[in-house]
C-alpha positions as CSV (number, residue, x, y, z in Angstrom):
1,M,43.4,-27.6,6.6
2,V,43.6,-30.1,3.4
3,N,45.1,-33.7,4.4
4,S,45.1,-35.7,1.1
5,E,43.6,-35.5,-2.3
6,Y,42.9,-37.8,-4.7
7,Y,42.4,-36.6,-8.3
8,F,40.6,-38.6,-11.0
9,I,40.4,-38.2,-15.3
10,S,40.0,-40.9,-17.8
11,D,39.5,-42.1,-21.6
12,L,42.6,-39.5,-22.9
13,H,43.1,-42.0,-26.1
14,I,46.5,-40.6,-26.2
15,G,48.0,-41.7,-29.5
16,G,47.2,-43.7,-32.6
17,E,48.2,-44.7,-36.4
18,G,48.1,-41.8,-38.9
19,N,45.9,-38.7,-37.8
20,L,45.1,-40.2,-34.5
21,A,48.4,-39.9,-33.4
22,V,47.9,-36.2,-32.7
23,C,46.7,-35.0,-29.6
24,D,44.3,-32.3,-29.5
25,F,44.6,-31.4,-25.5
26,E,48.1,-32.1,-25.5
27,T,49.5,-28.8,-24.1
28,E,46.4,-28.6,-22.0
29,L,47.3,-31.8,-20.0
30,I,50.9,-30.6,-20.1
31,D,49.7,-27.4,-17.8
32,F,47.4,-29.8,-16.1
33,L,50.2,-32.1,-14.8
34,Q,52.8,-29.0,-14.2
35,F,50.4,-27.9,-11.5
36,L,50.1,-31.2,-9.7
37,E,54.2,-31.2,-9.8
38,G,53.5,-28.2,-7.4
39,K,51.7,-30.0,-4.9
40,T,52.8,-29.9,-1.4
41,H,51.4,-32.6,0.3
42,A,49.9,-35.9,-0.3
43,T,48.4,-36.6,-4.0
44,E,47.4,-39.0,-6.3
45,L,46.4,-38.6,-10.2
46,I,44.4,-41.7,-10.9
47,I,43.4,-42.0,-14.7
48,L,40.9,-44.7,-14.7
49,G,41.8,-46.0,-18.2
50,D,41.6,-45.6,-21.9
51,A,44.8,-43.1,-21.6
52,F,46.0,-45.1,-24.6
53,S,44.1,-45.4,-27.7
54,F,46.0,-49.2,-28.6
55,W,42.8,-50.8,-30.1
56,E,43.7,-48.1,-33.1
57,M,47.0,-49.5,-33.7
58,T,46.6,-52.6,-35.7
59,R,50.1,-52.1,-37.6
60,T,52.2,-52.5,-34.7
61,S,52.7,-55.5,-32.5
62,P,51.3,-54.9,-29.0
63,T,54.2,-54.8,-26.7
64,A,55.4,-52.2,-29.1
65,K,52.5,-49.8,-28.8
66,L,53.2,-48.0,-25.7
67,E,56.8,-47.4,-27.0
68,T,55.1,-45.9,-30.2
69,I,53.0,-43.6,-28.3
70,I,56.1,-42.3,-25.8
71,T,57.6,-41.5,-28.8
72,Q,55.0,-39.7,-30.4
73,H,54.6,-37.5,-27.5
74,P,57.9,-36.7,-25.8
75,R,56.6,-33.7,-23.9
76,L,54.5,-35.1,-22.3
77,F,55.7,-38.5,-21.1
78,E,58.5,-36.1,-19.4
79,Q,56.2,-34.3,-17.8
80,F,54.4,-37.5,-16.3
81,K,58.0,-37.8,-15.3
82,R,58.5,-34.4,-13.4
83,T,55.5,-35.0,-12.2
84,G,55.6,-38.4,-11.1
85,R,58.2,-37.2,-8.9
86,N,56.3,-35.3,-6.1
87,I,52.9,-37.2,-6.1
88,K,51.9,-40.4,-7.3
89,I,50.1,-41.0,-10.5
90,T,48.2,-44.7,-10.7
91,L,47.3,-45.9,-14.4
92,L,44.3,-48.0,-14.8
93,P,43.7,-50.4,-17.8
94,G,40.5,-49.6,-19.6
95,N,39.1,-51.3,-23.2
96,H,40.8,-49.2,-25.8
97,D,44.3,-49.8,-24.2
98,Y,43.3,-53.2,-22.4
99,E,46.5,-54.9,-23.4
100,L,48.1,-53.1,-20.7
101,A,47.0,-55.7,-18.3
102,C,48.2,-58.7,-20.2
103,Y,51.9,-57.9,-20.6
104,E,54.0,-57.4,-17.6
105,E,56.7,-55.3,-19.5
106,F,53.7,-52.1,-19.4
107,K,54.4,-52.0,-16.0
108,T,58.2,-51.5,-16.3
109,T,58.1,-49.6,-19.3
110,L,55.4,-46.9,-17.4
111,E,57.7,-47.0,-13.8
112,A,60.2,-45.2,-16.2
113,Y,57.9,-42.5,-16.3
114,N,56.8,-42.5,-12.9
115,I,53.3,-44.0,-13.6
116,S,52.2,-46.8,-11.5
117,L,50.6,-49.8,-13.6
118,E,47.5,-51.0,-12.2
119,A,46.3,-54.5,-14.0
120,K,43.2,-54.7,-12.3
121,E,39.2,-54.2,-12.9
122,A,38.6,-52.3,-10.1
123,I,40.3,-50.6,-7.1
124,T,39.8,-49.1,-4.1
125,R,41.7,-45.7,-2.2
126,Q,41.0,-44.8,1.6
127,I,40.0,-41.5,2.9
128,Q,39.0,-40.4,6.2
129,G,38.1,-44.3,7.6
130,R,36.0,-44.2,4.2
131,T,35.9,-45.9,0.8
132,I,36.3,-44.6,-2.8
133,W,35.6,-47.5,-5.4
134,I,37.3,-47.1,-8.8
135,E,37.0,-48.5,-12.1
136,H,36.9,-47.7,-15.7
137,G,33.7,-49.0,-16.6
138,H,33.8,-51.1,-19.4
139,Q,33.0,-54.4,-17.7
140,Q,29.6,-52.8,-17.0
141,D,29.0,-52.3,-20.7
142,S,28.1,-55.3,-22.4
143,F,29.4,-54.3,-25.9
144,N,33.1,-54.0,-24.2
145,R,32.9,-56.1,-21.3
146,I,36.1,-58.4,-21.4
147,A,34.8,-61.7,-19.9
148,D,38.3,-62.9,-19.2
149,F,40.4,-60.2,-17.7
150,G,44.3,-60.6,-18.2
151,N,44.0,-63.0,-21.5
152,P,45.1,-60.8,-24.5
153,Y,42.9,-62.9,-26.5
154,A,39.9,-61.8,-25.1
155,T,38.3,-59.4,-27.5
156,P,34.9,-57.9,-26.9
157,I,32.8,-56.7,-30.0
158,G,33.8,-53.2,-29.5
159,Y,37.3,-54.2,-30.1
160,Y,36.5,-55.1,-33.8
161,I,34.5,-52.0,-35.0
162,V,37.4,-49.9,-33.5
163,S,40.6,-51.7,-34.6
164,Q,39.1,-52.7,-37.9
165,I,36.7,-50.4,-39.1
166,V,38.0,-47.4,-37.3
167,D,41.6,-48.1,-38.5
168,S,41.0,-48.5,-42.0
169,L,39.1,-45.2,-41.9
170,V,41.2,-43.2,-40.3
171,E,44.5,-44.5,-42.6
172,K,42.2,-42.9,-46.3
173,S,40.9,-39.4,-43.9
174,S,43.7,-37.9,-45.9
175,L,42.2,-38.7,-49.2
176,G,39.2,-36.8,-48.2
177,K,38.0,-33.4,-48.9
178,Y,38.0,-32.9,-45.8
179,S,39.6,-34.4,-42.1
180,W,36.7,-35.6,-40.6
181,L,37.4,-39.3,-40.4
182,K,39.8,-38.7,-37.7
183,D,37.4,-37.8,-35.6
184,I,35.4,-41.2,-35.3
185,E,36.8,-42.0,-32.0
186,S,35.1,-39.3,-30.7
187,V,31.5,-40.5,-31.7
188,Y,30.3,-42.3,-29.0
189,P,28.0,-44.6,-28.6
190,N,29.5,-46.7,-31.1
191,E,26.0,-47.3,-32.8
192,E,26.0,-43.3,-33.6
193,I,28.9,-44.4,-36.3
194,P,26.8,-45.0,-39.1
195,Y,24.4,-41.8,-39.1
196,W,27.6,-39.9,-38.3
197,F,29.3,-41.5,-41.5
198,F,26.0,-40.5,-43.7
199,S,25.7,-36.6,-42.0
200,N,29.6,-36.4,-43.2
201,Y,29.2,-37.6,-46.7
202,F,26.4,-35.7,-47.3
203,Y,27.8,-32.6,-46.4
204,K,31.4,-32.8,-47.2
205,E,32.5,-35.6,-49.5
206,M,28.9,-35.7,-51.9
207,S,29.6,-34.5,-55.2
208,L,29.1,-30.7,-55.1
209,W,26.7,-30.3,-58.5
210,L,24.9,-33.4,-56.9
211,R,24.3,-31.8,-53.5
212,W,23.2,-28.6,-55.2
213,V,20.6,-30.6,-57.2
214,L,19.2,-32.5,-54.6
215,L,19.1,-29.2,-52.4
216,P,15.7,-28.0,-53.6
217,F,14.0,-31.3,-54.0
218,L,14.8,-32.0,-50.3
219,L,13.8,-28.7,-49.0
220,L,10.7,-29.2,-50.7
221,L,9.7,-32.4,-50.0
222,S,7.9,-31.6,-47.0
223,V,5.5,-28.9,-48.6
224,S,5.1,-31.4,-51.5
225,L,4.0,-34.0,-48.6
226,I,1.4,-31.3,-47.8
227,L,0.4,-30.8,-50.9
228,L,-0.2,-34.2,-52.2
229,I,-2.6,-34.9,-48.9
230,S,-4.0,-31.6,-49.2
231,A,-4.8,-32.1,-52.9
232,A,-6.6,-35.7,-52.2
233,L,-8.9,-34.2,-49.4
234,E,-9.8,-31.4,-51.9
235,Q,-10.7,-34.3,-54.4
236,V,-12.5,-36.5,-52.1
237,G,-14.8,-33.6,-50.8
238,I,-13.4,-33.3,-47.3
239,V,-11.6,-29.7,-47.8
240,N,-13.6,-27.3,-49.8
241,S,-11.1,-24.4,-50.6
242,G,-10.2,-25.4,-53.8
243,F,-6.8,-23.4,-52.9
244,F,-4.4,-26.7,-53.4
245,S,-6.0,-26.9,-57.2
246,Q,-5.6,-24.0,-58.6
247,P,-2.4,-22.7,-59.6
248,W,-1.4,-20.6,-56.4
249,L,2.0,-19.1,-57.6
250,E,0.4,-17.3,-60.3
251,F,1.1,-14.4,-58.4
252,L,5.1,-14.7,-59.3
253,Q,4.0,-13.9,-63.3
254,N,3.4,-10.3,-62.2
255,F,7.8,-9.8,-61.9
256,G,8.2,-11.0,-65.3
257,F,9.9,-13.4,-67.1
258,A,12.5,-13.7,-63.9
259,G,8.9,-14.5,-61.9
260,K,7.6,-16.9,-64.8
261,A,10.9,-18.8,-64.8
262,L,10.9,-19.0,-61.0
263,E,7.2,-20.3,-60.9
264,F,8.5,-23.0,-63.3
265,T,11.2,-23.9,-61.3
266,V,8.9,-24.4,-58.2
267,N,6.3,-26.4,-59.7
268,L,8.8,-28.3,-61.5
269,V,10.2,-29.3,-58.3
270,L,6.7,-29.9,-56.3
271,F,5.7,-32.4,-59.5
272,I,9.1,-34.2,-59.0
273,D,8.8,-34.2,-55.3
274,T,5.2,-35.3,-55.4
275,L,5.6,-37.8,-58.4
276,F,8.7,-39.3,-56.0
277,L,6.2,-39.2,-53.3
278,G,3.2,-41.0,-54.6
279,S,5.4,-43.7,-55.8
280,L,6.9,-44.1,-52.3
281,I,3.5,-44.6,-51.3
282,L,2.6,-47.3,-53.9
283,V,5.6,-49.6,-52.7
284,M,5.1,-48.4,-49.3
285,I,4.4,-52.1,-47.9
286,P,7.5,-53.8,-49.4
287,L,9.3,-50.7,-48.7
288,L,8.2,-51.5,-44.4
289,F,9.3,-55.1,-44.7
290,V,12.7,-53.7,-46.2
291,F,13.2,-50.8,-43.2
292,R,12.4,-53.5,-40.7
293,D,14.9,-56.0,-41.8
294,I,17.5,-53.1,-42.1
295,Q,16.8,-52.3,-38.7
296,K,17.1,-55.9,-37.1
297,T,20.4,-55.9,-39.3
298,L,21.6,-52.9,-37.4
299,R,20.1,-53.9,-34.0
300,R,22.0,-57.3,-34.7
301,Y,25.3,-55.6,-34.9
302,G,24.7,-53.2,-32.2
303,F,24.3,-50.0,-34.3
304,K,20.4,-49.4,-33.7
305,R,20.1,-46.1,-32.0
306,K,17.7,-46.0,-29.1
307,K,15.8,-42.6,-27.7
308,R,17.1,-43.7,-24.2
309,G,20.8,-44.9,-25.2
310,L,22.8,-42.4,-22.9
311,T,20.3,-43.0,-20.0
312,N,20.0,-47.2,-20.3
313,K,23.6,-46.7,-20.3
314,Q,23.9,-44.4,-17.3
315,S,21.1,-46.7,-15.3
316,S,23.6,-49.5,-15.7
317,Y,26.4,-47.8,-14.0
318,L,24.3,-46.6,-11.1
319,E,22.6,-50.3,-10.4
320,A,26.2,-51.4,-10.5
321,A,27.0,-49.0,-8.2
322,R,24.2,-49.6,-5.6
323,Q,25.4,-53.4,-6.1
324,V,28.9,-52.3,-4.5
325,F,27.3,-49.9,-2.6
326,E,25.4,-53.0,-0.6
327,Q,28.3,-55.5,-0.3
328,N,30.7,-52.7,1.2
329,P,29.5,-50.2,3.6
330,D,32.3,-48.2,3.9
331,V,32.1,-47.1,0.3
332,F,30.5,-43.6,-0.1
333,A,32.0,-43.1,-3.8
334,F,31.6,-45.2,-7.0
335,V,33.8,-43.5,-9.9
336,Y,34.3,-44.7,-13.3
337,G,34.8,-43.4,-16.6
338,H,34.2,-45.2,-20.4
339,T,31.0,-43.8,-21.4
340,H,33.1,-40.4,-21.9
341,H,29.7,-38.4,-20.1
342,P,30.8,-36.7,-16.7
343,S,27.9,-36.9,-14.2
344,L,27.7,-36.6,-10.4
345,T,25.0,-38.5,-9.2
346,R,23.8,-38.8,-5.7
347,I,22.2,-41.8,-4.2
348,D,18.7,-41.7,-2.3
349,P,20.2,-42.4,1.3
350,N,16.7,-43.5,1.9
351,S,17.6,-46.9,0.5
352,S,18.0,-49.6,3.1
353,Y,21.7,-50.7,2.7
354,V,22.7,-47.0,2.6
355,L,24.0,-45.4,5.5
356,G,24.2,-41.5,4.7
357,D,25.4,-40.2,0.9
358,R,26.7,-42.1,-1.5
359,Y,27.6,-40.7,-5.1
360,V,28.4,-42.4,-8.4
361,I,30.5,-40.0,-10.3
362,N,31.6,-40.3,-13.9
363,T,35.0,-38.5,-14.9
364,G,34.2,-38.0,-18.3
365,S,36.6,-37.8,-21.3
366,W,39.1,-35.2,-23.1
367,L,38.4,-36.1,-26.1
368,K,36.7,-34.0,-28.8
369,K,32.7,-34.5,-28.2
370,L,30.2,-34.2,-31.1
371,K,26.7,-33.6,-30.2
372,R,24.0,-34.8,-32.7
373,I,22.0,-31.4,-33.3
374,P,19.0,-32.1,-35.8
375,S,19.0,-29.8,-39.0
376,I,15.9,-27.1,-39.3
377,F,15.6,-28.6,-42.8
378,R,13.2,-31.5,-42.2
379,F,14.7,-34.4,-44.6
380,F,18.5,-33.1,-44.2
381,P,20.6,-35.2,-41.9
382,A,21.8,-34.1,-38.6
383,V,24.8,-31.9,-38.1
384,Y,27.4,-33.5,-35.4
385,Y,28.6,-30.2,-33.8
386,P,32.3,-30.6,-32.0
387,S,33.1,-29.1,-28.7
388,F,35.7,-30.1,-25.5
389,Q,34.9,-30.8,-21.7
390,L,38.1,-31.1,-20.3
391,N,37.3,-32.1,-16.8
392,Y,38.8,-33.7,-13.6
393,F,37.0,-34.9,-10.1
394,K,39.1,-34.3,-6.8
395,I,37.9,-35.8,-3.7
396,F,40.0,-34.9,-0.7
397,T,39.6,-33.9,3.4
398,N,39.4,-30.5,3.9
399,N,39.0,-29.8,8.1
400,G,37.8,-33.5,9.0
401,K,35.0,-33.2,6.0
402,I,35.4,-35.3,2.7
403,E,34.8,-33.3,-0.7
404,I,33.9,-33.9,-4.1
405,F,35.4,-30.9,-6.3
406,Y,34.7,-30.5,-10.2
407,E,36.4,-28.3,-12.7
408,C,36.3,-28.0,-16.2
409,L,39.4,-26.5,-18.0
410,P,38.3,-24.2,-21.1
411,K,39.3,-24.9,-24.8
412,E,37.4,-24.1,-27.8
413,A,36.9,-26.4,-30.8
414,E,37.4,-25.8,-34.2
415,S,34.0,-26.3,-36.2
416,G,35.4,-27.5,-39.4
417,L,31.7,-27.2,-40.2
418,T,31.2,-25.9,-43.9
419,L,28.5,-23.6,-44.9
420,L,25.2,-25.9,-45.4
421,E,25.9,-27.3,-41.9
422,R,26.1,-23.8,-40.3
423,L,22.9,-22.9,-42.2
424,A,21.4,-26.4,-41.4
425,I,21.4,-26.0,-37.9
426,I,21.5,-21.7,-37.4
427,G,19.5,-21.0,-34.3
428,R,20.0,-24.3,-32.6
429,K,21.5,-25.3,-29.5
430,K,25.1,-25.7,-29.7
431,Q,27.2,-27.7,-27.4
432,K,27.6,-26.4,-24.1
433,P,29.8,-27.8,-21.1
434,I,27.7,-30.3,-19.4
435,S,27.0,-28.1,-15.9
436,L,28.1,-30.3,-12.1
437,P,28.1,-28.6,-8.8
438,Q,31.4,-27.6,-8.3
439,H,32.2,-28.3,-4.7
440,T,29.7,-30.9,-2.6
441,I,30.6,-32.0,0.9
442,I,30.5,-35.4,2.2
């Protein structure tokens, strides 16, 4: 027999200005709320933060942001009201909607839609005599940590990137050849933004004639490098094949004028690429200093990609969870969001302070996800492949036992990729939903 249920979702990022006002998953969210509306026993939906995109609304006064979003999505908020009559709906502030924690009027506005706002950094819930620890997670992130929680003027570094750069880009998104700028809030972590921007410039915004002029040079740049190194090895006598010193494309002359034209074109491209590579080698030393300084600048602004960035971020949350478990022996689950990466991690019960299993749960995000896929062509930019993973966790009691249930709701994303992008990642592994166990018994 089921006694009580807690449902957890986070990082919906509803609302915004310009194209960000569109909610790609509004229908699915309304369906989910209608499902919860039919519950006949004690049920609570807890939204762990970043339900709204306040940071992206720089031209709206702080206290008017919520009313603006309600106006943008009336069907959704009417469904909140109907669902909230039958179950409890609790909302925590995240970093993107941090202002919820700063102005008392938000609490009154949300109550009209049967949403209970708890303006706290973390809350707890009890089930079967044990405790669930719940927070958004931005306080564990140095980029988005808010030192003076509740102060409307406490602004982390991430705020300036989102509210200024992101908002100005979204305003201009309708001017581009493709509507790709509106997806900038789906780029995570923020350090990935410069690479994502360059990728979309190359594949979508670069002048068509310039792109097609560059393509043969980029495609044959690797070949040119091999030829340059091999020819140098032949000249010094390390390699004696003679292959790279001969007109190795002469066989094309057998195809008449077309073959000669192709041979000339390939040789011209290889010559220019080789000349470029030779020049690059000559200036390599000063370029190394330039690249090193660029990396230092990117690192200073928080944009330097780290190979194990996601793993490092997850480790910081696991450490935060371990501290909570150590200080609160009755806590068996640490639930957070923020990183947009759903996960369920079991903490080793052999630890000196852990009595039985402990679990760390990341609730993921309902935003579109962009997976960085390297191109099959060595010098082409990576492609950012879109997908959705609309997931929720449920913690409930069943026949006297605590269980964790995970479900991912189906939704396909329109790729929006150009022909060149699709060719660049042909054969590459595309984004698939992160696989997590559906049932876990505590």
